[in-house]
N, C-alpha and C positions, 0 to 999 in steps of 0.2 A: 911667163911662169907656167909650167904645165902641172897637171894634177897626177900624172902617172908616177908610180913608185919606181925607183931605179931597178933595172933588171940585173940579175946575176947570171953569169955563164952557167950552162947546164953541167959543166965539168965540176962545179962545186958540189954537185949531188953525188954522194958516194953510193955506188950500186950495192955495196955490202953494209950500209949503215945500220947500226942496231936501232931498234925501235922500242923504247921502254914503255911500260904501262900496258893499257888495254890493246890486245892484238888486233881488234877490229876497229881501232880508231881511224877516222878519216878527217881531213880538214873540211870545214864548212864550205859548201859549194862543189864538193868532189863529184866528178861525173864519169871517170874512166872505168871504174870497177876494179882497178888494180889496187894492190896493197901499196902503201907508201914506199916500202923498200924495193918494189918492182919498178918504180918510176925511172931510176937510173938506167936499168937494163933496157927499158922500153925506149928511152930517149936515145941511147947508144945505137940500138938497132934501127930505129926509124930515121935517124939522121946519117947513117952510114951509107956506103955505096955497095955493100955486099949484096950479091944476088939473093933473092928470096927474103930480104930483110923484113918485108911487111907481112909475110904470110901468117906467122903465128899470131900476130896482133890483129890482123884482119879477121882471122878465125874467131877471135874473141870480141869482134864488133868494135874495134878501136880504130881511131885515126889520129894522125899527128897533131892536129889542132887541139883535140881534147886532152891528149897526153901532155902537150906543152902547157895548156891552161892549168891542169892539175899540178904540174911541176911548179908553176908560178905560185899557186896557192900554198904548196908545201914550203917553198922558200919564204913565204910570208908568216909562217907559224913560229914566230919568235915569242919567247916568254918574258913577261914583265917582271922586274925586280920586286921582291916581296915588300920592300919598304914603301914602294908606291902605293900598293894596296893597303898597307897598314895606315898610311896617311889618309886614304879614303875612309877607312874604318873609323878613324877619329872623328870624322865629320858626319858620315851618313850610316855608320854601323856596318856589321859584317855582311858578306855576300850570301844571298840565297841561291843565286844561279850564276854560272860562268858559261855564257852561250857560245864562246869560241875556245873551248877547252882543248888543250893538248896534253899528252902524257908527261911532258917535262914542265908544265905550268906549276906555279907554287900555290895557287888558290886552294887546291884540295889537300895540300900538305899543311897549310897553316890553319885552315878551318875544316871542320867535319860537317857532313850533311849538306854540302853544296851540290845542287843539281848541275850536272855536267852535260852540255850539248856539244856536238861536233858536226861532222858531215855524213854520219851514217844514215841509211835510209830511215825516214820518219823521224829523224832527230836533228835536222839541219838547223844550225844556230842562226841562220839568216831569217828564220820564220819566227817572228816575235810571239806568235800564238803558243809556241812551245816553251816560252820562258817561264810561264806561270806567274805566281805572285811573289813579291819580295824584291830585295835590292839586287841589281845586276852589276857585276864587275866586267867591263867590256874592253877588250883589245882585239878587235877584228883584223882581218887581213888588210894591210894598208893599200893593197891594189884595188880594194873594194870599199873604200871609206864611205862613199855615198850610201851604199846598201847598209853598212854597219850603223851609221848614224840614223838612217830612216827607221831601222828596226828598233834602235834605242828609244827614239822619240815615241814610237808606238807604245813601247813598254811604259814610258814615263806618262804618256797621255792616259794610260789605264790606271794611274794612281800609284805607280811604283817609283822607287829611287834608282839611280844609276850613277856609276862612275865610269868615265871613258878616257882611255889614254890615246892620244892622237898627236901627230906632228902638226906644228904650227907652220903651214906653208901657204896660206892665203887662198886655197881653193874654195869653190862655191860651198862645199859642204861645211866649211868653217863658218861662213856667214853668207846668208842670202838663199840657202836651200829651202825648199818646201816639200811637203808630203801631200798626198791626196786629201780631200776634205774629210773631216771627221763625220759629217752627216751628208746624206745625199742632197745635192743641190747647193751645198755650202761652199765657203771659200777654202782654198788651200790653207794648210796650217804650217806654222813655222817649224822647221826641222833642221836646225844646224847646231853646231857646238856653241856658238855665241849666245844661244838661248838658254844655256845652263844658268844655274843660280850662282855658282862660284867657278872661277877659272884659276887654277893654280899653275903658274909657270914653273916648270921643273928644270928647264935647261936641257942639255944633251943627256941622253940615257944610254946605258949599255944593256941590251937585251940578250937573253940566252937563246942561241940559235937552235934550230932543229938539227938532229943528227945528220951529218954529211954536208952541212953548210958551214963555211968558214966563219968564224966570229969576226965581227967588225963593229965599229962605232958609227952610228948614223950622224950625218952632218947637220940634220935639222934639229931645232929645239922642239921639245914636247911639252904638252900641258895635260893636266888632269881636269876634265870637265865634270862637275858634280851637279846632279839634278835631284830635286826633291829635298833640298837642304832646309832645315828649320829657319824661319826668318830671323830669329834671334841670333843664330849662329852666323848667318850671312852678315848681319850688322856688326857682329863682334870681329869677324875675320877679314872682311873686305878692306882692301887698302893696306894690309899689314904684310910684313915679312915674317915668315915662320922658320925657325931653325929645325933642321932634320938631322939629329945626331947620327942616326944609323947610316945616312948617306954622306955625312960630312959637308953639308951645304945648306944654303938658305933658299927658300922658295917664296915668290911673290904671289899674294892672293888678290885676285881682282873680282869685282862684282860683275856677273853676267847679266844679260837682259832679263832672265827669269821668265821668259814667255814661251817655253817649249810647248808645242802642240796647240797654241792659240791661233785663231784665224788670222791670216795675213791681211793687212790693210789693202783695200781695193787698189790704191795707187801703186803699192808695191807689187801686187799681182800683175798689174798692167805693164809695169816696167820690166818684170822678169820674163813675160811671155815672148817678146821679140827675141831675147837672147836664147831662149829655149828653142824657138823656131829656127833660128840661124844654125844652132848646133845640130838639129835634126837634119837640116838641109845639107850641112857639111858632111854628115855621116853617110848620106845617100849619094853623094857625088863621087864617082869613081876617080881614083888617082892614076897616075901614069903607071905606077908599079902594078896595079891591078890589070 
């Protein structure tokens, strides 16, 4: 099983796609300097065989890998259904910050006063220092789930609540991931979704796609991981089925480990070290294609 999100063909990006909301919006992690609506044109030029196709983009300091990386981020900017966030509100309260906001998200339509981060200069949602205080509603790009969860755990470790929507696919960021020590010389800390206080199994979800990307239904099941839940609420909900009339379905609520941000046991740190070492060595080993 791989951790990579399925890729979509660049043809699904419409060069003339309308971009509602803030004109200067960018996905978190954006590097090209292009406006989102320009990505389709850039990909078409950079992948064509026409003479001089690179010149205008090179003049702007761009190259194909950066444009492709931003196109992947753009395809990842799907919006979560409002009923999922309302379910989170029932447990941990309304959001104070949406660190991976996009103009077609519902968080700023349902609640007022939510701090909205994205990928603009100085406002990148991957930087948890910018999240501020309060409850975060998190649905980051699924091609960067590890970074999303690490930022969330840093926010939780600072004494805040968080709700995270993520696919249940068995990758390390679901269980077994760690973050750097909270203190110099300390042990790594637990930084995965299984460390949440409650895990609500939602089943398959339909997300609202960004303009220019065809709508589709993901094959994976999703869950809502809730951090900072009151212990009395954890005891009341864990192990129950809850009916969600707005979605016409039931969801199963499970108790998580509740250890987000706590130091990792020494034996666990020793077990994970060889795996991380092997991964780094594999990344450095050239392939035949290279």
